N, C-alpha and C positions, 0 to 999 in steps of 0.2 A: 740177832743182828750183829752183836759184838764179835761173835765167832767168825762171821763172814768177813768183817774188816780185818780180823787177825790174819786171814789167809789171802787177802787180796794182793795182787802184784802191781807193779808199775809198768806202763808201756810208753816208750818214747815214740810218740806218733809224729811222723814227718811224711805225709802222703796226701794225695788227693782223695776226697770223698765225694760221693754222689748225693746231691740234694734234689729231691723231686717235689715240685710245688704245683699248685693249680695255676693254669694259664688260660687267658681268654683268646689266645691266638689259635689259628687253625693248625691241626696236627701236620707237621712236615719235618723232614730232615733239613738241617741247616745248609747242606751242600747238595741237595737232590736236584737242583737246577743245573749242576755242572756235569752230571753223568747219571745214567740209569743203573749203574753198578754199585751195590752197597760197599764193595771193596774200595771203590774210588772215593766214596764219602768218608770212609775211615782213614784213607790216606790223606785226604784234605784236612780232616780234623787233626791228625798227627802233625802235619806241616804247620797248621795254625798254632798249635800248642808250642811247637819248637821255635817259631819265628816271631810271634807277636810279643810285645813287652807286657809283663804282668801288670795289671792296673792297680793292684793294692800291695805295695811294698812299704807304705808309710803307716805308722801307727795312728795317724790322723787322716786316713784314706779319704773320708767324705769331704774333709776340708781341703785337702791337697788336690783331689781330683773330682771336683763337683759335677763334671759332665758325666761321670760314671756312678753317681749317687743312686740312680734307680736300680742298677744291677746289684750294687752292694746291699741295698735295702731288701730287695726281693730274695736274694740268695743267702744273706747272712743275718741282717739286723731284724727282720720282721718278727720272729718269735720272741726276741728279747723286749720288744715294745708291745706285743700283743700276747699277754699271758693266757694260757689255757691248760686245762688238766690233760695230762698225758701219762705215759708209763713212768716217768721219773719226775713229774711235777704235779702238785696238788692244786695248781692254778694260781699260786701266790708268787710265782717267779717264772721266767721263761727258760726253756730248754730248746736248743737247736739239734735236730736229728739229721744224721747223714748215714751213709752205708758204704760198704766195701765194693759193691757191684751194682750195676743198673738193675739186674733182676731182683736183688734184695729190696731196692726201693720200690719196685713194682709190687711185689708181694705185700710189703708193709702198707703202702698207700692205698692199694686196691681194697685190702681188708677194711681199713678205716673209712674208705669211701662208701662201701656197701653197708657195713655194720654200724657206721656212725652217721655220716651225712644223709644217706638215703634212708636208713632206718628211722632217723629222727622225724622224717616227714612221711613215713609210710610207703616209700618208693623202693624198698629193697627187693621187691618182686616185679617191678615195672620194667619189663623187657624192652630193650631199645634205648633206654636212657644212657647218656654218655657224658663224659667230661674230658676236657683237654688239659694237658699238663706239660710243664717245661722242666727239663732236667739240667742242672748245673753241675760242673765240677768245681769244688771248693777245696783249697789247701788247708790242712789242719796241721799245725806244728805246736805240740804241747805234751807235757807229761800227764798221761791219763791213768786213771785207775782201771785195772784190767780184771774183769770178772769172767772171762771166757772159760777158764779152767774150772770154774766153780758151779756151772749150771747143772751139772749132774748131782752135786751134793745139795744144792739150794735151788730146787725147781721153781721156786717163786720168782726167780730172775726171768724166766721165760713162760710164766703162766699166761695162757692164751686169753683168759677171760678177766682176771682180776689184776689191778695195778696196786693193790694195797701194800704189798711187800716192797715193790720197787719204789713206790712213792716215799716210803720211810727212808730208803737208801738215798733217793734224790734230795730229801729234806736235809739229811746230814751233809751230803756233798755241797749243797748250796750254802748251808749255815757255816761250814768250815772253809769255804772259799776255794774248793778244788776246781780246776778248769773243766773236768769232764770225765767220761768213762767209755769203755768199749765192752760189749757183751755180744752174745749170740742173739739172732732174731728169733722171735716166737712164731714167726710165720713161714720160715724157710730155713735153709742151712747156712745162710749168710751171716754177716756180722753187722751190728748196728752201733753207732756212736752217738752218745748224748753229750753235747757240749754246753757248758754253763757260762762260758765267758766268750764274748765276741772277739776278744783280743787273740784267741787261739786260731781264728779263721781269717783267710785272706784269699786273694786272687780268684774271685768268682768268674767262671767262664761258661757261657752257654754251650751245652753239649748236644741236646736233641729235643724234639717235641714228641709227645705221646698222646694217644687217645685211648680211653677206656670205654667199653660198651658192655652193658649188662645183657647177657643172652641166657637162654634156658640152660645151657651147659656150664655157665659160669661167666667170668669176665674175659672178654676178648681185648687184647692189647695190640695196638698198631703203632709202629714207628713211622713207616711210610704209609700214606693213605691206601687202604685196600689190601695191605700185606700184613698178615697176622704175625706178630712177634712172639706172643705167649697167649695161651688159653688155659685157664685154671679156675677152680672153685675158690671163692674168697670167703667161705663161711668160717674159716679158722686161721 
């Protein structure tokens, strides 16, 4: 473990990350009522991002903007108030997870849905079961520990089945007060971000809705109802 930290780099993160959470709302695109063309939805999203004021520019965002407390809690604060075991936490502290791309969040969350939530109740083979999700863009600005160049030498960083190695890493990061890390996903070719401090995160913006459906050939993901975005096995 000491050798790993000897070789770690720093990454000056100043970018938007994708945060994918469970939602009770029906699956739909936020702009699909304006046009039938996906290109028009993307253009509307880009215009919104460029023109709307960012809601969280204050370090006391919830106090200064109470009418946006719900979005802040859902997209940022929830894991810091509701601790759970995860790749970088043994359950005694919270870690917020985001990703570099929408597809990365889908692979990560679909795996945990099938092999965690559904498996816990014996539904991992129940065809037709589905879940609705909401994706946010959240800005991350912080100096993070960068493990991306080390996954080849330290495969425990992306072990698909065991979190023992990475939880030791997370315990040290939490104990020493580092704001977070970036590494490669264990489920796909994307990158994942584990943030240990809510102060590194701001400006949550709703991006889209998704639905996951378990079928014989794997998990079907829809962004627009009835239109398949991805179809893949979530067993690893």
